Structure formats: C-alpha cells, structure tokens
N, C-alpha and C positions, 0 to 999 in steps of 0.2 A: 879779605884779600887787600893787599897794599896797592897804592897807586904807583905809577912809574917813577914819579919824582921821589917817593920814599925809597924805592928799591935802589935808585942811583945814589942817594945819600948814604944808604947802608953800605954800599960798595966803597965809597970814598973814605969814610971815617970809621973809627972804632966804636960805632954806635951799637949799643946792645939792646936787643928787642925782648921785652917782657910781655908776654901775652897773658892778660888777666882772664879770670873765669867769666864766662858769659852770664849775664843776669838771667835768673830763672824767669821763664815765661809765665809761670803761675803768679809770681810776685808782681811782675810788670808786663801784662799781656800785650801791650802796644809796642814793645821793643822787639824787633825781629832781626836784630843785628848783634854782632859780637864786638864788645868794647875792646879796643886795642890801645894800650898806653905805650908811649915811647919814653924810655928812661935813658938819659945820657950817662956817659961814663963818669964816675965820681970825680975823675981828675978834671973834668970839664966844668965850666961855670953853669950851674944848675939854674941860676937866675935869668939866664938869657932866654928870650922868647923862642918858641918853636917857629922857625920860618921855612923849614924844609918841606912841610906838608902843603899840598896844593889847596886843601880845604881844612880849615880848623874845625874842631868839634863845636856843635851848636851850643850856645850859651843861653840858658833859661833865665829870663828876667822875672823876678817875683811880681805877681799881679794881685794886689790886695783888693781890687774892685771886682774880682771874679765872684759870682754869686752874691754880689753886693755885700751885705753884712752877715755876721754870724746869726742874727735873728732870722734873716731871710732864708738861710739854709735850714734852719729848724722849722720854719713854716712849711717849706717844700717837703720836708720829711714827714711832718704831721699830715700834710695834704695827701701824701702818698699812702700813709696809714689809713686815712679816712676813705680814700678811693678803694683800697683793697678790701676794707671791711664792707663798704657799700656793694662792691662786686660780689661778695659772699652773702649779701642780703642780711648783714648783721647790723640792724639798725640800733640795737642797744650799744654795741661796741662803738659805733660812730659817735653817738652822743656822749659816751664815756670818754672818748678821745677828745672831744670838744671841751668837756669839763676839765680834763687834764691840761689842755692848752691854757685854759683860764687860770688854773692854779699856778702854772709855770710862768705866767705872764707873757706868753707868746701872743703877739698881735696877729689876728687872722687877716686874710686878704679876700678878694672877691672869689677866688677859686674855692676857698674854704667854705664860704657861705653857699656857693653853688652846689657843692657836694652835699651839704646839709639839706638844701632844698630838694635835691634829688631823693634823699633818704625820706624826707617828710612827704614828698609827692607820692612815693611808692608805698609807704607804710603808715602814713598818718592822714590828716585831713587838710583841707585848704586853710583852715584857721591857723594850723601850725606853720604853714608856709608864710602866711601873712605875718605871723609873729617873728619868724626868722628875718623876714624882709625889714620889719620895723627895727629889730635889733641891729641889723646891718647898717641901716641909716643912722642909728643913734651913735655908732662908733666911728662914723665918718667915712664909711666905705661905700663907694658908689656902685650901684648895680649895673650890669650890662645886659645885652640882648638875651644871653643864655639864662640869666636870672629870671627875667620875665617870662621866657618860654616855659621854664619849669613851674613858675607860679600858675600860668595858664593851664597847664596839665592837671593841676590839682583842683581847679575851680569846678563847682557843680551848680552854680547859679549864674544867670545872666548878669546880675548886678556885680558879681565878683569879676566877671570878664570885663565889664565896662570900666571898673576901677583899675584893673591892670592896664588896660589900653590907655586910660587917661594918664597913668603914671609914666608910661612909655612916651606919650606925647609931651608931657611936661618936661621930661629929661631929654627930649629930642632924640629918641632912639627909634629908628624906623622899623617896622615889623618885617620879618623875613617870611619865606614860604613855609617854614616850620610853624611860625606864629599863626599864619592863616590856616594851616592844616588843623591845628588844634581848635580854632574857632569854628571852622566848617564842620569838623567831626561832631562837635558838641551840638550844633543846630540840626545836623542830620539825624542824630539820635533823638532829638526832640520833635522830629517830623516838621520842623520849620524850614520849608524849602525856599523861602524868599531870601533869607540871609545868606545861604551859600552862593546863590546867584549874585547877590550884591558883592560879596567878598571876592568872587572870581572876577567880577568886573573891576573892582579896585586893584586887584593884582595885574590885570591887563593894562590898566592906566598907569600903574607904577612900574610897568615893565619887569614884573616879578613872575618867573615861570613857576607854576604850581608843581608840587611833587607828584610823582606817579600814583602814590597811595591816595592823595587827595582826589584826583580825577577818578580813580577807580571807585572810591567810596561814593562820590557824588553820582556817577553814572549808575552804579548798581542800586543805590537807594532810589533814585528817580525811576529806574526800570521796575523795581519791586513795588513801588507805590502806584504804578500805572501811568506814569508820565513818559510814555515811550518815545514820543516825538522829541521832547526836550533831551532825554537820555541819548538818543541817537545823534542829535545835533552836537551835544557836548563831546561825545566820543569822536565824531568826525573832525570837529574843530581842533581837538587836542592832537590827533595824529597828523593833521594837516600843518599845524604850526610848530610841531616838535618832532625831532628825530626819534623820540622814544615811541614804542608801540604798546598798545594796551594788551592785556592778557586775553587768552581764549575765553575765560569765563565771563569777561565783560561783554563780549560780543554775543555770547550765548544768552546772557541775561537780556540784552537788547532784543534779540530774536524772540525769546519767550514773551517779553513784554509787548512787543508789537503784535504778535499773533494773538495774545490774550485780549488786546484792545481792538482786534479786528481791523487793524490798520493795514490795508493791502499793500500800498507802495512801500511802507517801511518794512513790512515783512519780506517782500521780494528783495529789497536791498540788503537786509540783514542776512537773508538766506544765501545770497551770492557771496557775502563775506565769509560766513561760517562754513558753508559747504564747498563752494567753488574755490575760494581763495585760501582759507585755512585748512580745508579738508578735514573738518572735525565731524565725528559721528553725532547724530541728533537723536535724542531719546524719543520713544513712542509718544509720550505725553506732549512734547513740543510739536511733533509731527501732526498729532491730532488737532492741536490748536492752529497750526498752519493750514490744515485741511478745512477747518471751519472758516478761517479767514478767506481762503480761496473760494469757498462756496458763497460766502456773503458778498464778496467783491467781484464774483464772476471771473476768476483767474484760473482757467483750466490748466495752463502750463505750470503754474505753481503747485496745483494739486497733483499733477502727474509727477513732478519732482519729489513731492513728499511721499507718495506711494512708492516710488523707486528707492528712496532712502530707507523706508521701512523694509522693503524687500532685501536690499543689500545688507541690512543689519541682521539678517537671519531671523527676524521676528515673524510670527505667524500672521499671514494676511487674512483679515476677516471682512465680512460683507460691509460692516459699518465704515470701513476705510474708504469704500468706493461711493458711498452715498454723496459725500461732499463733492467728489469728482464729477458725478453725473449732474449734480445741481449746478456746478460751475460751467459745465458744457451747455446745459439747458438755458441758463440765464445769459451766458456770454456769447456762445457761437450758434445758438438756435437748436431747435428740436432734432434736426437731422444729425448733427454732430453728437448730440446726447445719445440718440438711438444707436449711432455707429460705435459709440464707446462701450456698449454693452458686451460685444464679443471680447473686448479688452479685459473686462471683468472675468469672463469665462476662461481666459487664457491663464489666469492664476488659479484655476481649479475651483472657482466659486460660481455657482449657478445663480444668475440674477433672479431675484424675487420681487414681490410687489413693494417691499421696503426699498429695494435698490432703485426702482423706477418711480418712486414717489415724486421726485423733482419733475419728471416728465408729466406725471399725472397732474401736478399742481399747475403746469402751464396749459395743459389740454382742457382743464375744467373751467378756464376763465371765460371761454366763449365758444359758440358753435362754429364760428368761422375758423377759429384756431384749430378746432377739432377736425374740420373738414380739410384744412391745409396739410395735415399730417399724411394724408393718402398720397400726395405728390412725392413726398420724401420716401415713403415706403416703396412706391413704384420705381423710383430712381435706384434705390438700393437693390431691389429685387432684379431690376434689369442689369445692374452692374455685377450681379452674382454675389452680393454681400448677404451674409446670414442675418436674419431678423429674429430676434429673441421673442419667445412667447410672452415674456413679461411685458414687452413693449406693446403688443397687441392687447394684452389684458388691461393695460393702462388706458387704451382707447376705449375698450368696453366699459370700464369703470367710469371714465369721464362722461360717456354718453348716458349711462344710468343716472349719474349724479345730476346731469343737466335735465333729466326727466324725459329723454328721448329714447324710448325703448326700441323704436324702429331703427335708429342708427346703431344702437347696441347690437341688435340682432343682425344687422347688415355687416357689422364688423365681425361678428361670430361666424357668419357664413363665408366670409372672405378668408378665413384661416387657411383653407386648402389652396387658395391661389398663391400663397406665399410659402407653401410647404411647412405649415405650422400645425401642430396637433394641440387642441385645447387641453388644459389641465384643470385641476380642481378649482383653482382661483377663477378661471373663466366662468364656470358654471355657478360659482358663488355670487359673482357680481350680476349675472343674468337672473338668478333667482331673486336677488334683491330688487331688480327691476320688475320682475313678475309680481312680487309682493306689493310694490308701490302701485302697480297697475291693476292689482287684484285679478290677475290673469292666471286662473287655476290650470287651464289646459296647457298653457305654456310651461308651467311648472312641471306637470306630468311628462311633457315632451322632453324637457331638459333632463329630468331624472332618467328617462329611458336612454337618452344620448350618453349619459354617464355610464350606464350599464353596458352600452355597446363599446365604449372605450375602456372597459374593465376598471373604471374608477369607482371604488366602493364608497357609498355615502358614509360620512362621519357624523358626529354629534351636531356639528353646525348645519350640515345638510338637512338632517331630520328637523332641527329646530326651525329652519327656514320653511320647510314643507308644512310644518304645523302652523306657523304664522300665516302662510299662504292660504290654507284651508280655513283659518279663522276669519279671513276676510269675506267668506261666503256666508250666505244665509244658512245653508246646511253644512255644518262643521263636524259631523260625526267622524270623518276621516282623520281629524286631528287626534282623536283617541287611538286610532289605529297606528299612526306614526309614533304616538307615545309608547305603545306596546312594542313597536319595532325598536325603539331606542333601548328599552329594558331588555329585549331579547338579544341585542347586540352586546350585552354586558357593559352598557354605558349608563351611568347615573344621570338621569335627566336634570338639567340645570333648573334653578329656581325660577328663572325667567319663563321657562316653558309652562310650569305649573301656574304661575301667576297669570299668564296670558289666557290659558284655557279657563281657569277659574273665573276671571273677569268676564269672559265671553259667556259662560254659563250663567253667571249672576245677572248679567244684563238682559238675558233672554228668559230669565225665570227657570233655568235648568237646575233641577235639584241635585245634580251630580257634583256641584262645586264643593259641598262639605266633604265629600270623599277625597277630592283632590287635596283639600287642606289637611285632612288626616294623613294622607300619603306623604305630603311634604314633611310633616312632623316625624313620621317614621323614618324618613331618609335623613333626618337631621337638619333640614333646611329651616332657616329662621322664618317665623311667621309674625309679622308686625301687627300690633293692635290696630293701627290705622288701616292696614290692608283688610283686616276682618270687618272693620266698620264700613269700609267702602263696599265690600261684598254684600253686607247686609242691606245697605241703602239701595244698591243696585237691584237686589232681589225684591225688596219691598216695592220699589218703583215699578218693576216689571209686573208684579202681581196686580198693581193698580192700573197698569197700562200707561204709566207716565213716561216722559222722555227725560233726557239728561242735558246738562250744561257744564261748561268749563268755568271754574272760578279760580281766582288767584293768577299770579304771573310768575314766570321764571320757575325756580325750584319749588315755590309754594303752590304751583298750579295743580288742580285736581279736578276730577269729573264727579258731579253729583246729580241726582234727579232734580227736576224742576220743583216738585212738590216736597222735596226733602228739607226738613227744618232741623238745624243743628242746635 
C-alpha cells in the first residue's frame, strides 16, 4: 500500500507505477513485504533523486566485520558439527571431525576443546581429558570454567581433583556450584562425609548457593548412613535459606533414618512434615521403625499416629503393632494409662495376649510395691465402669509368681470375680509355675480342678507342668500317670518331660529310667551321650547312698555325685 504523499504525486504527474514481483519467502524468509519500485516516465530525467516518497527504501551497508573473519565462520560450523555428533553420542565422529579441522588448518577455539572434553568425559577416561587440556594449552587457548568442570567430571582419584582445583586457582577461575556439586558427589560416593560438609561451608562463605541435586545427594547419603541429626539439620537449613523445596523422597529418607536411629524428637519432627504437611503415605516398614522409636522414647502419641497411619493404609493390623504402643504408655504415662489402652487394642479386633501386656509385666516385676500399686488403678477403672482385660490381670499374677510371692498371686487370682473377669489358660499356667516353685502339689491339683470347672482342657504344657510338680515330691509315681495321659491325648511328650522323669528315677535308684530312654529313642527324640553318662552316675551314686553336687558355672554347670570320679 502506498503512502498518502505517493498517491498525491501520482495524481499530479504522469508518473507510471510498475509493481515488481514480491520476493519469495522461501528464498528470503525475513522479508514480509512487497517491494514496489517507482519508475519515472522516459521523458523525465531519470537521474533525479526520488523526493516524492516520505520514506526512502532502507539501504544496507556492507559489514565485513560480521562473524569476524572467514576462519571464524568455519570454526563455528565445525563446532556445530562436533556438537551434533556429541549429541548423538558419536565419539568416533567427533574426533574424526577434529582431525579434519587439523588437516584443513582450521584453528580451534575454547568451545571446540570443551566439546571434545565432553566427549572424552562421557566415553573415555580422565587421562584423555588431561591430554586434551594439555593440547589446549600448547596451542595457546586459555581454558574457562566449563573446561575445568568437564575435567572434574572425569576424575576418579582425589589427586586428580586437587590438580584441577590448583589449575583453576592458578588461572584465577573461581569455582561454581556445578564445580562443588562434582566434588561433593565424588566424596559422598567414597563415604567421606567430612569433605562435603567442608565444601558446603566454603560455598556459604563465598555466597554460592548449592544446587538442589547437591543438597538432595548430601541429605539422602547422610540419612542412609545413619547420620539422621545432620541430615535433618541440612534439610531444614536449605529450605529456610532458599525458596526451593526438597522433594518428598528426601523427607521420607530423613524420617526413616531418624526412626531407625531411635531418635525420638527427630522422628516426631519428620513425621509432622511427611504426614501432616506433605500428606504422604508411610510404608509399614517405616511405621514399625517409628513404633520402636516411640516405645524406646516413651512417646505414646507418636505410636498412636503410626498405628492410625497403618490402619488408614488398609494394611492388616496385627498384635505386634500394639506392643510398642503399650510400652510407650507404660513407660511414659504410667501403668494406669497402659492398662486403659488395652481396650483400644480390642477395638481393632485383636484380643490382647501376654505378648501384648509384656511391657506392663516388665514394670510390675520390678518391685513388690509397684505390684501393690496397680490395685489402686484397677479399682479406679472398675469404679468408672471401664473394662479390664484378663491379660492385664494375668500380668499381675505372672509378676507375683516371678517375685516368688505365691500368696499375692493367689490373691490376684481370687479377685478376678471382683472385676468381672474370667481366668483363662494363661492364668492357670502362671499359677502352676508358682506351685512348682513352691513344690505345692495340693495347689496344683486344685488348679487343675478349677480348669475343669471352667471347661479349659489341659494341653501339653499343662501336663508337663503337672509332671514337674509331682517330680518335686518324694513320691512321684503320679508323674508316670500324667505321662500316660499325654499319650492318651494323642500328644507326643516333649523330650524335656522324659529327661526330667529319667533324672528323677536315676537320682533315686529307680530302675525305670532305662525304659524311658528306650521310649525316647522310639519316638525319635535325641539322646545325648552326656545325658546317658549323667543318668549312670546318678544311678551308681544312689545305689551307694551318695549325694550330689553342682560343678561348673553357666552353660557348663552340671550335677554329679560327690563320690563320682570322672
């Protein structure tokens, strides 16, 4: 389209307009206009300048300094070829192009050598990189920061790192965050944790911000190697001083490391970040580690959060998940809270067993005064209408038996009805242990009758306990009766039962012990030679009317007659 001045001039004179063909966009893509030439009438003076146009056509002035010289343009083209070959991982083609440049007499520049260093770094060794660097210096081309960063990537020995860093210092080239990343990564792979901390401090002093990959590598490596406190401090310091945020996996690694290290405060802090802030799911393995940490540090709130996380993850809840919870309550908030937590276990469809209440038992067995104090808590719970689990009462009975107080154990047993609790098999098992320790045969018979009244059938353990109880008496014939009752119940008597009866017979000169040994072999039980020698020595001493003594200590302790000569 013509300007207004051109239109007026066309009206005034016999000017003829010739419109030329527009230049093809394929030949000159940067021209998006149509060239219009004004040609005057032949009768007019063609040498006169065009003054009728408001804007004359743009005149291009030749610029011989563009792209410097012809050799510079050639170097750029060769560098482009090198880069394309490097991008295709064609290392052979790169060096072939470099040889062609040498034949053609093309002088390389810093970019040329940097590309070759990248090729050598990816497909060759550090020695090749050092050779390229030496050739670079020999032709008078000065390396730059990228040159030394590429050389550092190829290094595999600390001496090579020190050489490159000295070269950079000699040429007054300050390191960048990429330089430090390469150094820190090398020492992390070598499990040298002191040098990464040193370089991070150098970066802080030089006001150089580390890359995100650098901090991620440092934190995850420290967390993996068990330095959970240092890993958490580095992660928090980075997010505090930088607008960038660490990835979810970094915080999950910090949580797992803190839990595995049994660091309570760090585990709580990492749990709040991972679950409460980032809303990430936690695996069962990490939750178990968190539960162990909560139990060790008496953190019932953290243990409750871990169990809730397992439940929300649709994972099956097992009894072993609740044992750390009960221990955290017992050590942190006291016995009462631990006993009150047992109905919480039942709410997940799991019946508390003696394994569940073991933390409660561990507290009760410490002292008789602690054992007596539990009755106050039980009375308060019963008065408040709170359910009391039979496992908690069994822990009281077990602790009393362990403390050697059979009277307290029986008192606890008789108080079951006051709390609307029915004894179970574990209750009688612990009471029978107390009867055996006290050699109280009548109590054992009474307990066995009580089991029958509650329709609790005796099992192999019950029969074994009754046999051991009768073996504490001078007249032990009933032990053979219970042995027959075990076999009548289609239960294979354990080897410990045969050994206990055989030793009792040998000590009293009872000739039935060889029959017991023969029956052991028929059932496939192992019969040790040392056991046979002990039986023989006991029998010989009993025939001579001798007594016995204990010799040795620990695992080597054994009983032998006083007149026995080995």
